C-alpha positions in Angstrom: 82.6 129.4 89.1 81.8 126.2 91.1 82.1 126.8 95.2 84.3 124.4 97.0 84.4 123.7 100.7 87.3 122.1 102.0 86.7 119.6 105.0 90.2 119.4 107.0 92.7 121.7 107.0 95.9 119.4 107.9 99.2 118.3 106.1 96.5 116.6 103.1 94.0 119.8 103.5 96.8 121.9 102.6 98.5 120.1 99.6 94.4 120.5 97.9 94.1 124.2 99.3 97.7 124.9 97.3 95.8 122.7 94.0 92.6 124.3 94.4 94.6 127.8 94.1 95.4 127.0 90.8 92.5 125.0 89.5 90.3 127.1 86.5 86.6 127.6 87.4 86.7 126.6 91.1 86.7 129.0 94.3 87.7 127.7 98.0 84.4 129.5 99.6 85.3 127.9 103.0 87.5 125.8 105.1 86.1 123.8 108.1 88.3 122.4 110.7 88.1 122.7 114.7 91.8 123.3 115.1 93.4 124.1 111.6 96.8 122.8 111.0 97.4 124.9 107.9 97.1 128.4 107.3 93.6 129.5 105.7 93.7 131.6 102.8 92.9 135.3 103.3 89.5 136.1 102.6 88.0 132.6 102.9 85.5 132.0 105.7 86.5 129.5 108.4 84.4 127.2 110.5 84.8 124.6 113.4 82.0 122.6 112.4 81.8 121.1 108.7 78.0 121.1 109.4 77.7 124.7 109.9 80.1 125.1 106.5 77.6 122.9 104.7 74.3 124.6 105.8 75.8 128.3 105.4 77.9 127.7 101.8 75.9 125.0 99.8 78.7 124.6 97.9 79.2 122.3 94.8 81.9 120.3 95.2 83.2 119.1 99.0 86.6 117.6 99.3 87.1 115.9 102.6 90.6 115.3 104.1 89.9 114.7 107.7 90.9 111.5 109.3 89.2 108.1 108.3 87.2 108.3 111.6 85.0 111.3 110.4 85.8 111.1 106.6 82.9 108.9 105.5 80.4 110.5 107.7 81.4 113.8 106.6 81.4 112.6 102.9 77.7 111.3 103.0 76.3 113.7 104.5 77.7 116.4 101.9 76.4 114.3 99.1 73.4 114.0 101.0 72.8 117.7 101.0 73.2 117.9 96.8 77.2 118.3 96.6 79.6 116.5 94.5 82.2 114.9 97.4 85.8 114.2 96.6 86.9 112.2 100.0 90.6 111.4 100.9 91.5 107.7 101.0 90.7 105.5 103.0 87.8 107.0 103.7 87.3 104.4 106.1 89.1 101.3 107.3 85.6 99.2 107.9 84.5 97.6 104.4 80.7 97.0 106.0 80.7 100.7 106.5 80.5 101.2 102.7 77.1 99.8 102.0 75.5 101.5 99.8 73.7 104.8 100.8 71.6 107.4 99.0 73.9 109.9 97.7 77.0 107.3 97.6 76.8 108.0 93.7 78.3 111.5 94.1 81.1 110.5 96.3 84.7 109.9 94.7 87.6 108.5 96.3 90.7 111.1 95.7 93.1 109.0 94.0 95.1 111.5 92.3 98.0 109.2 91.1 95.4 107.2 89.1 95.4 110.3 86.8 99.0 109.9 85.8 99.8 110.0 82.0 98.6 106.6 80.3 96.6 105.2 82.9 93.1 106.6 81.4 93.9 104.3 78.4 94.8 101.4 80.9 91.7 101.7 82.8 89.7 102.3 80.0 90.6 98.9 78.4 92.4 96.7 81.3 94.8 94.3 79.9 94.5 90.6 80.7 97.4 90.3 83.9 99.1 87.2 85.1 100.5 89.1 87.9 100.8 92.7 89.3 103.8 93.8 91.7 102.6 96.5 94.3 105.9 98.0 95.6 106.0 101.1 98.6 109.5 102.2 100.1 109.1 105.5 101.9 110.1 106.5 105.4 107.8 107.7 108.1 109.3 109.2 111.3 107.8 109.8 115.0 107.0 113.0 113.9 104.6 111.4 111.4 102.8 109.1 114.3 100.8 111.8 116.1 97.5 111.6 117.5 94.8 109.0 115.1 97.8 107.9 113.3 99.4 106.3 116.1 96.7 103.4 116.4 95.3 100.7 114.1 91.7 101.1 115.1 91.8 104.9 113.7 94.5 104.9 110.9 94.5 101.4 109.9 98.0 100.1 108.5 100.5 100.9 106.0 98.1 99.1 103.1 95.2 101.6 104.6 97.3 104.5 104.6 100.3 104.6 102.1 100.3 101.6 99.7 96.5 101.9 98.7 96.7 104.1 95.5 98.7 101.2 93.9 96.7 98.2 95.7 93.6 100.0 94.4 95.1 100.7 91.1 95.6 97.3 90.7 92.7 95.5 91.9 90.6 98.3 89.6 92.8 96.2 86.4 92.6 92.6 87.9 89.5 91.2 88.7 88.7 88.3 90.6 87.9 87.3 94.0 90.5 86.0 97.1 91.3 82.6 97.1 94.6 82.6 99.1 96.8 85.0 100.9 100.3 84.5 101.9 101.3 87.4 104.3 103.8 88.6 107.2 103.3 92.1 109.0 106.9 93.0 110.7 106.6 95.8 113.4 110.6 97.1 114.2 110.7 100.4 115.1 107.7 101.0 117.6 106.8 104.0 116.9 102.9 103.3 116.6 100.4 100.1 115.9 101.1 100.3 112.4 103.5 97.7 111.3 107.0 98.9 109.7 106.6 96.6 106.5 103.9 94.3 105.2 104.1 91.9 102.3 101.5 89.2 100.9 100.8 87.2 97.9 97.3 87.1 97.1 95.9 84.4 94.8 92.5 85.5 93.2 90.3 83.0 91.1 92.0 82.4 87.8 95.6 82.1 89.0 96.3 85.6 89.0 98.3 86.9 91.8 98.9 90.4 93.5 102.6 90.8 95.2 102.9 93.4 98.0 105.8 94.4 99.2 105.5 98.1 100.9 107.3 99.5 103.9 107.6 102.9 106.0 110.7 102.3 107.2 113.1 102.6 104.1 116.2 104.7 104.3 116.3 105.5 100.6 114.6 107.5 97.6 110.6 106.9 98.3 109.1 104.9 95.5 105.3 103.9 95.2 105.2 102.0 91.9 103.0 98.8 90.4 104.1 96.7 87.7 102.0 94.5 85.3 102.8 91.0 83.8 100.5 91.0 80.9 99.3 87.6 79.5 101.0 88.1 76.2 104.4 88.7 77.8 104.9 92.0 78.2 105.7 94.3 81.0 103.9 98.0 82.3 105.4 99.8 84.7 103.9 102.4 86.8 106.6 104.4 88.3 107.6 107.4 90.5 107.2 108.4 93.9 103.6 108.3 93.9 102.5 106.4 90.7 102.8 110.2 89.3 105.0 109.1 86.2 102.1 106.4 85.0 103.2 104.8 82.1 105.6 107.5 81.1 109.1 108.8 82.2 109.6 109.8 85.7 111.8 113.0 84.1 108.5 114.2 82.6 106.2 113.0 85.5 103.4 115.7 86.1 103.1 117.1 89.5 100.7 116.1 92.2 98.9 119.2 92.1 98.8 118.7 88.1 97.0 115.5 89.0 94.9 117.0 91.7 93.9 119.5 89.3 93.1 116.8 86.6 90.8 115.2 89.3 89.0 118.2 90.0 88.3 118.9 86.8 87.1 114.8 85.8 84.8 115.2 89.5 83.3 118.6 88.3 82.3 117.0 84.7 81.1 114.1 86.6 78.8 116.2 88.7 77.5 118.1 85.1 76.4 114.7 84.0 79.5 114.4 81.4 80.4 110.6 80.8 82.4 109.7 84.2 86.5 109.7 83.2 88.0 106.2 83.3 90.3 107.3 86.0 87.5 108.5 88.6 87.4 106.2 91.8 83.8 106.2 92.8 83.0 105.4 96.4 80.8 102.3 95.4 84.3 100.6 94.5 86.0 101.3 97.6 84.6 98.3 99.2 86.7 95.8 97.3 90.6 97.0 98.0 89.5 97.1 101.6 88.1 93.7 101.9 91.3 92.7 100.7 93.4 94.6 102.7 91.3 92.9 105.6 91.9 89.6 104.3 95.9 90.0 104.3 95.6 91.5 107.8 93.6 89.1 108.9 95.6 86.2 107.8 99.0 87.7 108.3 102.0 86.2 110.5 102.9 89.0 112.8 106.5 89.3 113.6 108.1 91.4 115.9 111.7 92.5 116.1 113.8 95.0 118.0 116.0 97.3 116.2 119.4 95.9 117.8 117.7 92.3 116.8 117.5 93.3 113.2 120.6 94.9 113.0 
């Protein structure tokens, strides 16, 4: 039985607790959070300090669901203490912070949608892609933008927080350095420093393009999808509310709890020395998506429009 420490008992931490409860071969040995916002399961020790929890529990797996300001620090300390680590995206908003350190090889990023149906084969043998379209259409209202989520310095933008699942997936499949960026960032509602919408066309070496249309002011059904236009003329679509249908149909898509459980199993297999699952996302691979995101925001035109002007 593998012992798991959850660091961070907020909205995302609660999702991990629910998924871990149904994962074979693991037990939640402790939860670390100075001010938990979700109920800690009965009988599970609670710690105000993640450092104290690490010393006391010596867990096999640490799941880090803290804000970006502390997530990378927690993850690296846990890995250097000997644990395998799964850290929530984006882990950090600073690409330079990902300069390799001892223990980083034991850290993986929690991109559970990358375990959706068919993506293991896609990632194992990436096709030649001429264009990738990353689409995000969700709604985040004032209640979401509280605490650390209110500032760009602590949360990053829409590409760091919401669209990174699809963008990171696209960049796993499409190689190349950034040659040009044409981007626009729009602020309409003024709920936080985060933008309401970002649109970009990223041109990579070799001419492949990545098109992004990501918004958090959408009034319709939520969707986060990726379309891959292949060199042989085919179109592959990764669909769902958050990519969860993979290459299959939304009607048969696994739940996010099921995807998380597949991710936990893959992480623990890697910890036991088995060949890494193609859907696992190592921390060392995160620098490239963060550098691309930095490039988009650095080069983007910023548009500020009031609700009345947009009407």
